[in-house]
N, C-alpha and C positions, 0 to 999 in steps of 0.2 A: 670146534670152538671158533676157528678162524672164519668159518662160513657164517656163523651167527653174528660175529662182529661185523663182517662185511655186509651182511644183509641189513643190520641195524644202521650202518653208515649209509647204505643206499636209501633206506626209508627216510632217514633224517635229511638227506639231500633232496629227496622228493618233496618233503614238507617245506623246506626252505624255498625251493623252486616254486611251489604252488603259492606260497605267501607273497613272493615277489611278483608273480604273475597277477595275483589278485590286486596288489597295489597299483600295478601298471594299468590294469583294466579300469580301476576306479578313476585314475587320472585321465584315461582316454574318454571315459564316459563324461566326466566333468568338462573336458575341452570340447567334446562333441556337442554337449548341451549349450555351451556358450556360443558355438558357431551357429547352431540352429536358432537360438534366440536372436542373434544378429541378422541372420537371413530373414527371419520372420519380420523383424523391424524394417529391414530394407524393402521387402516386398510390400509391406503395409504402406510405407512412404511412397513407393512407386505407384501403387494403386491409387493412393489419394491424389497424386499429381495427375494421373491419367483421368481420374474421375472429374477433377476440377477443370482440366482442359476440355473434356467432353462437354461438361455443363456450359462452359463459356461458348463453345461452338454452337451448341443447341440454342442458347440465348441469342447469339448473333443471327442464327438462321431464322429464329422466330421473329426477331425485330425486322429483319429484311423482308420476311413474308408479310408481316403486318403493314409495312410501308407499301408494298406492292398492292395489297388489298385496299388500302386507303386510296391509293392513286386510281385503282380500278373503280372504286366507289364514286370518286369525284367525276371520273369520265362518264359513268352511267348517269349520275345526277345531271351533268351538263347535257348529255344526249336526251334525257327525258325533258329537260326544260326547253329544248329546241323544238 
Protein backbone atom coordinates (compact mmCIF):
# COMPACT_ATOMS: atom_id res chain seq x y z
CA UNK A 1 0.00 0.00 0.00
CA UNK A 2 2.85 2.37 0.82
CA UNK A 3 4.43 1.68 -2.58
CA UNK A 4 1.21 2.61 -4.39
CA UNK A 5 0.88 5.86 -2.46
CA UNK A 6 4.54 6.71 -3.10
CA UNK A 7 4.24 5.93 -6.81
CA UNK A 8 1.12 8.14 -7.06
CA UNK A 9 3.03 10.93 -5.32
CA UNK A 10 5.90 10.57 -7.79
CA UNK A 11 3.52 10.62 -10.76
CA UNK A 12 1.76 13.71 -9.38
CA UNK A 13 5.11 15.44 -8.92
CA UNK A 14 6.03 14.64 -12.53
CA UNK A 15 2.78 16.15 -13.81
CA UNK A 16 3.35 19.34 -11.84
CA UNK A 17 6.93 19.51 -13.04
CA UNK A 18 5.90 19.04 -16.68
CA UNK A 19 3.20 21.72 -16.38
CA UNK A 20 5.70 24.23 -14.97
CA UNK A 21 8.20 23.33 -17.69
CA UNK A 22 5.55 23.90 -20.35
CA UNK A 23 4.73 27.34 -18.93
CA UNK A 24 8.42 28.26 -18.90
CA UNK A 25 8.79 27.03 -22.47
CA UNK A 26 5.88 29.19 -23.63
CA UNK A 27 7.39 32.23 -21.95
CA UNK A 28 10.76 31.51 -23.54
CA UNK A 29 9.18 31.16 -26.98
CA UNK A 30 7.35 34.47 -26.56
CA UNK A 31 10.49 36.31 -25.50
CA UNK A 32 12.50 34.73 -28.32
CA UNK A 33 9.86 35.79 -30.84
CA UNK A 34 10.07 39.36 -29.57
CA UNK A 35 13.87 39.38 -29.86
CA UNK A 36 13.69 37.97 -33.39
CA UNK A 37 11.18 40.64 -34.43
CA UNK A 38 13.40 43.38 -33.02
CA UNK A 39 16.41 41.92 -34.82
CA UNK A 40 14.54 41.75 -38.12
CA UNK A 41 13.48 45.39 -37.75
CA UNK A 42 17.05 46.43 -36.93
CA UNK A 43 18.47 44.55 -39.91
CA UNK A 44 15.83 46.04 -42.20
CA UNK A 45 16.65 49.55 -40.99
CA UNK A 46 20.38 48.98 -41.41
CA UNK A 47 19.87 47.58 -44.89
CA UNK A 48 17.79 50.59 -45.86
CA UNK A 49 20.52 52.95 -44.65
CA UNK A 50 23.20 51.05 -46.57
CA UNK A 51 21.07 50.99 -49.71
CA UNK A 52 20.41 54.73 -49.45
CA UNK A 53 24.10 55.54 -49.00
CA UNK A 54 25.03 53.24 -51.89
CA UNK A 55 22.46 54.93 -54.12
CA UNK A 56 23.82 58.35 -53.15
CA UNK A 57 27.38 57.24 -53.98
CA UNK A 58 26.27 55.88 -57.35
CA UNK A 59 24.43 59.11 -58.15
CA UNK A 60 27.52 61.11 -57.21
CA UNK A 61 29.72 58.93 -59.38
CA UNK A 62 27.31 59.20 -62.32
CA UNK A 63 27.22 62.98 -62.00
CA UNK A 64 31.03 63.16 -61.85
CA UNK A 65 31.30 60.86 -64.87
CA UNK A 66 28.77 62.92 -66.79
CA UNK A 67 30.73 66.09 -66.07
CA UNK A 68 33.93 64.47 -67.35
CA UNK A 69 32.16 63.31 -70.51
CA UNK A 70 30.81 66.80 -71.14
CA UNK A 71 34.29 68.29 -70.71
CA UNK A 72 35.74 65.72 -73.10
CA UNK A 73 32.97 66.46 -75.60
CA UNK A 74 33.77 70.19 -75.41
CA UNK A 75 37.46 69.46 -75.96
CA UNK A 76 36.65 67.31 -79.01
CA UNK A 77 34.35 70.00 -80.44
CA UNK A 78 37.09 72.62 -80.01
CA UNK A 79 39.65 70.32 -81.60
CA UNK A 80 37.35 69.71 -84.58
CA UNK A 81 36.77 73.44 -85.04
CA UNK A 82 40.52 74.11 -85.25
